[in-house]
C-alpha positions as CSV (number, residue, x, y, z in Angstrom):
1,M,0.0,0.0,0.0
2,R,2.8,2.4,0.8
3,S,5.1,1.1,-1.9
4,H,5.2,4.5,-3.6
5,L,6.9,6.0,-0.6
6,V,10.0,3.7,-0.8
7,G,12.0,2.2,-3.5
8,G,14.7,-0.4,-4.2
9,A,16.5,-1.9,-1.2
10,A,14.5,0.2,1.2
11,A,11.3,-1.3,-0.1
12,T,12.8,-4.8,0.4
13,G,13.7,-3.8,3.9
14,L,10.2,-2.6,4.6
15,I,8.6,-5.8,3.2
16,L,11.0,-7.8,5.4
17,A,10.2,-5.7,8.4
18,L,6.5,-6.2,7.8
19,A,6.9,-10.0,7.2
20,Q,9.3,-10.5,10.1
21,P,6.9,-10.4,13.1
22,S,4.5,-12.9,11.5
23,V,7.3,-15.4,11.2
24,F,7.5,-15.5,15.0
25,S,3.9,-14.8,15.9
26,A,2.5,-17.5,13.7
27,E,2.1,-20.3,16.2
28,P,3.2,-23.6,14.8
29,T,0.6,-26.4,14.9
30,L,1.4,-28.9,17.7
31,E,1.5,-32.6,16.9
32,P,-0.1,-34.9,19.5
33,F,2.5,-35.2,22.3
34,K,4.7,-38.3,22.3
35,G,8.0,-37.1,23.7
36,V,11.6,-37.3,22.5
37,T,12.5,-40.9,21.4
38,T,15.5,-42.6,19.8
39,N,13.4,-44.3,17.1
40,G,9.8,-42.9,17.2
41,V,8.7,-45.5,19.7
42,V,8.2,-44.6,23.4
43,Q,9.8,-46.9,25.9
44,K,7.1,-47.9,28.4
45,G,7.3,-48.2,32.2
46,L,10.2,-45.7,32.8
47,F,8.3,-43.3,35.1
48,P,6.4,-45.2,37.8
49,R,4.2,-43.2,40.2
50,A,6.0,-42.9,43.5
51,T,6.1,-41.1,46.8
52,T,9.2,-38.9,47.0
53,G,8.5,-37.2,50.3
54,I,9.3,-33.8,48.7
55,A,7.8,-31.1,50.9
56,Q,5.4,-29.1,48.8
57,Q,4.0,-26.5,51.2
58,Q,6.5,-23.7,50.3
59,M,6.0,-24.5,46.5
60,V,2.2,-24.4,46.7
61,E,2.1,-21.3,48.9
62,A,4.5,-19.4,46.6
63,A,2.4,-20.2,43.6
64,Q,-0.9,-19.3,45.5
65,A,0.6,-16.0,46.7
66,F,1.8,-15.1,43.2
67,L,-1.7,-15.7,41.8
68,A,-3.4,-13.9,44.6
69,S,-1.2,-10.8,43.9
70,L,-2.6,-10.6,40.3
71,T,-5.7,-8.6,39.2
72,P,-8.6,-10.7,38.0
73,E,-7.7,-9.7,34.4
74,Q,-4.0,-10.6,34.9
75,R,-4.9,-13.9,36.4
76,A,-7.2,-14.8,33.5
77,N,-4.3,-14.2,31.2
78,T,-1.8,-16.1,33.4
79,Q,-3.5,-19.2,34.7
80,F,-4.5,-22.0,32.3
81,P,-6.0,-25.5,32.6
82,I,-3.6,-28.3,33.5
83,N,-4.2,-29.8,30.0
84,S,-3.8,-26.6,28.1
85,D,-1.7,-26.9,24.9
86,I,-0.2,-23.5,25.9
87,K,2.0,-25.5,28.2
88,R,3.9,-26.8,25.1
89,R,3.9,-23.4,23.3
90,W,7.2,-21.9,24.4
91,T,10.2,-20.7,22.5
92,N,13.6,-19.1,23.0
93,V,13.1,-16.7,20.1
94,A,13.3,-13.1,21.4
95,S,10.3,-11.6,19.5
96,A,7.9,-14.5,19.8
97,K,4.3,-14.4,21.2
98,R,4.3,-15.0,24.9
99,F,1.7,-16.3,27.4
100,G,1.2,-15.2,31.0
101,I,2.4,-12.0,32.7
102,S,5.9,-10.4,32.2
103,Y,8.1,-8.9,34.8
104,A,7.7,-5.7,32.8
105,E,3.9,-5.6,33.6
106,M,4.3,-6.5,37.3
107,T,4.2,-4.2,40.2
108,P,7.2,-4.4,42.6
109,A,5.1,-6.5,45.0
110,Q,4.1,-8.9,42.2
111,R,7.7,-9.2,41.1
112,Q,8.7,-10.1,44.6
113,K,6.0,-12.9,44.6
114,A,7.3,-14.1,41.2
115,D,10.8,-14.3,42.5
116,A,9.6,-16.2,45.5
117,L,8.0,-18.7,43.1
118,L,11.3,-19.2,41.4
119,Q,13.1,-19.5,44.7
120,A,10.7,-22.2,45.9
121,F,12.0,-24.5,43.1
122,L,15.5,-23.2,42.1
123,S,18.7,-23.6,44.1
124,V,20.7,-20.5,45.1
125,E,22.9,-21.2,42.0
126,G,20.0,-21.8,39.7
127,Y,18.2,-18.7,40.8
128,R,21.4,-16.6,40.3
129,Q,22.0,-18.1,36.9
130,S,18.4,-17.5,35.8
131,K,18.5,-13.9,37.0
132,D,21.9,-13.4,35.3
133,I,20.5,-14.7,32.0
134,M,17.8,-12.0,32.4
135,R,20.5,-9.4,33.2
136,I,22.3,-10.5,30.0
137,N,19.1,-9.9,28.1
138,G,19.0,-6.4,29.6
139,Y,22.6,-5.9,28.5
140,L,21.6,-6.9,25.0
141,A,18.8,-4.3,25.0
142,A,21.4,-1.6,25.8
143,A,24.0,-3.0,23.4
144,T,21.7,-3.2,20.4
145,G,19.4,-0.3,21.3
146,N,16.5,-2.7,20.7
147,H,14.3,-2.5,23.9
148,E,11.3,-4.1,22.3
149,R,13.1,-7.3,21.5
150,Y,15.4,-7.6,24.5
151,G,15.2,-6.5,28.2
152,E,15.8,-7.7,31.7
153,E,12.0,-7.8,32.4
154,L,10.9,-9.5,29.2
155,F,10.3,-12.8,30.9
156,W,6.8,-14.2,31.3
157,I,5.3,-16.4,34.0
158,S,2.3,-18.7,33.4
159,L,0.6,-21.3,35.6
160,Y,-1.2,-24.5,34.8
161,G,-3.9,-26.1,36.9
162,D,-4.6,-25.1,40.5
163,P,-1.6,-25.0,42.8
164,S,-2.5,-27.3,45.7
165,A,-0.9,-30.3,47.3
166,G,-2.3,-33.5,45.8
167,K,-3.5,-31.9,42.6
168,P,-1.4,-31.8,39.4
169,W,-0.2,-28.3,38.6
170,G,2.7,-26.5,37.1
171,W,4.3,-23.2,36.0
172,R,6.6,-21.8,33.4
173,L,9.0,-18.9,33.1
174,E,9.7,-18.0,29.5
175,G,11.7,-15.5,27.6
176,H,14.8,-15.1,25.4
177,H,17.5,-17.7,26.4
178,L,15.5,-18.9,29.4
179,V,12.6,-21.3,29.6
180,L,11.8,-23.2,32.8
181,A,8.9,-25.6,32.8
182,V,8.0,-27.2,36.2
183,N,5.2,-29.8,36.6
184,I,4.0,-31.4,39.8
185,V,2.0,-34.6,40.0
186,G,1.5,-35.9,43.5
187,D,4.8,-35.2,45.1
188,Q,6.8,-36.0,41.9
189,V,8.3,-32.9,40.3
190,V,9.3,-32.9,36.6
191,L,11.7,-30.0,35.7
192,T,11.7,-30.3,31.9
193,P,11.9,-28.9,29.3
194,T,14.5,-26.5,30.6
195,F,16.2,-24.1,28.2
196,M,19.1,-22.0,29.4
197,G,21.4,-20.0,27.2
198,A,23.1,-16.6,26.7
199,E,24.7,-14.2,24.2
200,P,27.1,-13.1,25.4
201,T,27.9,-15.6,28.2
202,R,29.8,-12.9,30.0
203,I,28.8,-9.2,30.3
204,P,31.8,-7.2,29.1
205,T,30.9,-3.7,30.3
206,G,28.4,-1.7,32.4
207,V,26.8,-2.1,35.8
208,H,26.7,-5.9,35.5
209,Q,30.2,-6.3,34.0
210,G,31.7,-9.7,34.7
211,V,28.3,-11.5,35.2
212,A,28.8,-14.9,33.6
213,V,26.6,-17.9,33.0
214,M,26.8,-21.6,31.8
215,Q,30.5,-21.8,32.9
216,T,30.2,-25.1,34.9
217,Q,28.2,-26.7,32.1
218,E,31.1,-26.0,29.8
219,T,34.1,-26.7,32.0
220,T,32.8,-30.0,33.4
221,A,32.2,-31.3,29.8
222,R,35.7,-30.2,28.6
223,T,37.2,-32.0,31.6
224,L,35.3,-35.2,30.6
225,I,36.3,-35.1,26.9
226,N,39.9,-34.5,27.8
227,S,39.9,-37.5,30.2
228,L,39.1,-39.8,27.3
229,N,41.9,-41.8,25.6
230,A,42.2,-41.7,21.8
231,K,40.0,-44.7,21.2
232,Q,37.3,-43.4,23.5
233,Q,37.5,-39.9,21.9
234,S,36.9,-41.4,18.5
235,S,33.8,-43.1,19.9
236,A,32.5,-40.0,21.5
237,R,33.3,-37.5,18.7
238,L,30.6,-37.3,16.0
239,S,32.6,-34.7,14.0
240,S,35.4,-32.3,14.6
241,A,33.7,-29.7,12.4
242,K,31.4,-27.5,14.5
243,A,28.5,-25.9,12.6
244,G,26.5,-22.8,13.6
245,S,23.8,-24.7,15.4
246,Q,23.5,-28.5,16.1
247,M,20.5,-28.3,18.5
248,L,18.0,-31.1,17.9
249,S,15.4,-30.6,20.7
250,E,14.6,-26.9,21.0
251,A,11.2,-25.3,20.9
252,Y,8.4,-27.2,19.1
253,K,10.6,-30.3,19.0
254,D,8.7,-32.2,21.7
255,N,8.6,-35.3,19.6
256,A,12.2,-35.1,18.1
257,V,13.6,-38.5,17.1
258,I,17.2,-38.5,18.2
259,P,19.2,-41.8,17.9
260,Q,21.7,-42.3,20.7
261,A,25.3,-41.6,19.6
262,G,28.7,-41.3,21.0
263,I,30.4,-43.3,23.7
264,S,28.4,-45.4,26.1
265,A,29.0,-44.9,29.9
266,R,29.7,-48.6,30.0
267,E,33.0,-47.9,28.1
268,L,34.0,-45.3,30.6
269,S,36.2,-45.9,33.7
270,K,34.7,-45.3,37.1
271,H,36.5,-41.9,37.3
272,Q,35.2,-41.0,33.8
273,Q,31.6,-42.0,34.9
274,Q,32.0,-39.6,37.8
275,L,33.0,-36.8,35.4
276,L,30.0,-37.6,33.3
277,M,27.8,-37.3,36.4
278,A,29.5,-34.0,37.2
279,V,28.3,-32.6,33.8
280,I,24.7,-33.9,34.4
281,T,24.8,-32.6,38.0
282,S,25.7,-29.1,36.7
283,F,22.3,-29.0,35.1
284,A,20.3,-30.8,37.8
285,N,21.8,-28.5,40.5
286,Q,20.0,-25.5,39.0
287,Y,17.0,-26.8,41.1
288,R,16.7,-27.2,44.8
289,E,18.6,-30.0,46.4
290,E,15.6,-32.2,47.2
291,L,14.5,-31.9,43.5
292,S,17.9,-32.5,42.0
293,T,18.5,-35.5,44.3
294,E,15.4,-37.2,42.9
295,R,16.4,-36.3,39.3
296,L,19.9,-37.7,39.7
297,K,18.6,-40.9,41.3
298,E,16.5,-41.4,38.1
299,V,19.5,-40.7,35.9
300,R,21.9,-43.0,37.9
301,A,19.4,-45.9,37.5
302,H,20.0,-45.6,33.7
303,L,23.7,-44.7,33.8
304,N,24.7,-47.9,31.8
305,D,22.3,-46.8,29.0
306,T,23.7,-43.3,28.9
307,T,25.7,-42.0,25.9
308,F,28.0,-38.9,25.6
309,A,28.5,-37.4,22.1
310,W,30.8,-34.5,21.1
311,I,31.2,-32.2,18.1
312,G,34.2,-30.0,17.6
313,S,37.8,-30.3,18.5
314,N,38.7,-30.3,22.2
315,G,41.1,-27.4,22.3
316,I,40.4,-25.1,25.3
317,D,39.0,-22.3,23.1
318,A,37.3,-24.5,20.5
319,P,33.5,-24.1,20.2
320,M,31.7,-27.3,20.8
321,Y,28.5,-29.2,21.1
322,Y,27.7,-32.1,23.3
323,R,24.8,-34.4,24.0
324,I,24.1,-36.7,26.9
325,Q,21.3,-39.1,26.4
326,S,19.6,-42.0,28.2
327,P,16.0,-43.3,28.3
328,V,15.2,-40.7,31.0
329,L,17.5,-37.8,30.1
330,L,18.5,-35.6,27.2
331,I,21.0,-32.8,27.6
332,E,22.2,-30.7,24.7
333,F,24.9,-27.9,25.0
334,D,25.6,-25.9,21.8
335,Q,28.0,-23.0,21.2
336,Q,26.5,-21.1,18.4
337,R,27.2,-18.3,15.9
338,A,26.6,-14.6,16.7
339,V,22.9,-13.6,16.3
340,S,22.2,-10.5,18.4
341,L,25.8,-9.2,18.5
342,P,28.3,-8.6,15.7
343,G,30.2,-11.7,14.4
344,D,30.8,-13.9,11.4
345,P,27.4,-15.6,10.8
346,N,29.2,-18.8,9.8
347,T,31.5,-19.2,12.8
348,P,30.3,-20.6,16.1
349,L,31.5,-18.8,19.2
350,R,32.0,-19.8,22.8
351,S,30.2,-16.6,23.8
352,H,26.8,-17.7,22.5
353,V,25.4,-20.8,24.1
354,H,22.1,-22.8,24.0
355,T,21.3,-25.6,26.3
356,M,18.3,-27.9,26.5
357,V,17.3,-30.5,29.1
358,R,14.5,-32.9,28.4
359,T,12.9,-36.0,29.8
360,P,12.5,-38.4,26.8
361,N,9.9,-41.1,26.4
362,G,6.9,-39.1,27.2
363,N,7.7,-37.4,30.6
364,D,8.5,-33.8,29.5
365,Y,5.9,-31.6,31.2
366,G,5.3,-34.5,33.6
367,E,3.0,-35.8,30.8
368,N,3.5,-39.5,31.5
369,L,2.9,-39.1,35.2
370,L,-0.1,-36.8,34.5
371,Q,-1.7,-39.4,32.3
372,Q,-1.2,-42.2,34.9
373,H,-2.7,-39.8,37.6
374,L,-5.8,-39.1,35.4
375,Q,-6.3,-42.9,34.7
376,Q,-6.0,-43.8,38.3
377,D,-8.3,-41.0,39.3
378,H,-10.7,-42.0,36.6
379,N,-10.6,-45.7,37.8
380,H,-11.1,-44.6,41.4
381,S,-14.1,-42.5,40.5
382,H,-15.7,-45.5,38.7
383,Q,-15.3,-47.6,41.8
384,H,-17.2,-45.2,44.0
């Protein structure tokens, strides 16, 4: 309509600018949920209903207090049914459509309640790292001048179901480079999908200069790859050429089919198995100790069926990708090319990282446990 105002390259720029938001705001269609698998077939019986003894009072109260702080209109936009497909509609992309209420829209009192919700589930380290990822997003706003796309407060909280002990419920924090999905069924807590990333991974200037994230997740893995002998390394390494992005299980990839690859934990020495667990623990430890303890117990039970795969060389400055995979765990760590900051678009950098943690075989979002819960409840109600 306004094409007479602009010509040539400018017109192309305008058309791109007009087309751009729809690329992100168009919500992809969701396939029926199956979960990440190695071959398209879900392994059964991996996630038994169990009593963990995890104390829920603080978790439930934090969620209830946050909801109570919202206006009726805010609450209507923030709380969704437990089976809402919005639960699966998340993305790391900075300009995507979001659900729930953002920190930018909250009053100081509401922000305090939102932080208390995070603290009820995250460890001190996990809370710090989450907040530092948000700070880095604030740095990006200042560095790029784009305050619509980036910002420390452009992170949204949504809740699913009714927070109360005994009922299934969950919540999500979502924004650029940070997506935390937490789902509770009985006293079992499922902490996936979790996306953590950053560009840059360390803030170079300004009030938050020196703030750095994802360091342990990188250094523990470098220690592990360097502990492998030549034969083990050739088993682990899928390729020495690192591409711009190798991620396989990001947003809208709930049903990704990812064959296991790399070296099996069975081929590792006891010491190397401990180093592998140290990498896994660096992710699990983002959550409170009682939650990470349960998660690590589940992981250890399948340690012999766990694989470690690596892409890149193992020089100390070489960008890399790694994947840790078992029937109950998928971790991806990927150093990517520059996107928001200047850099060669073809060269991956250590300063831009994406990580993803999932529970394969149908228990992301606690979905497997939720279905068992609903079937048991349904059977109970038929007996009465």
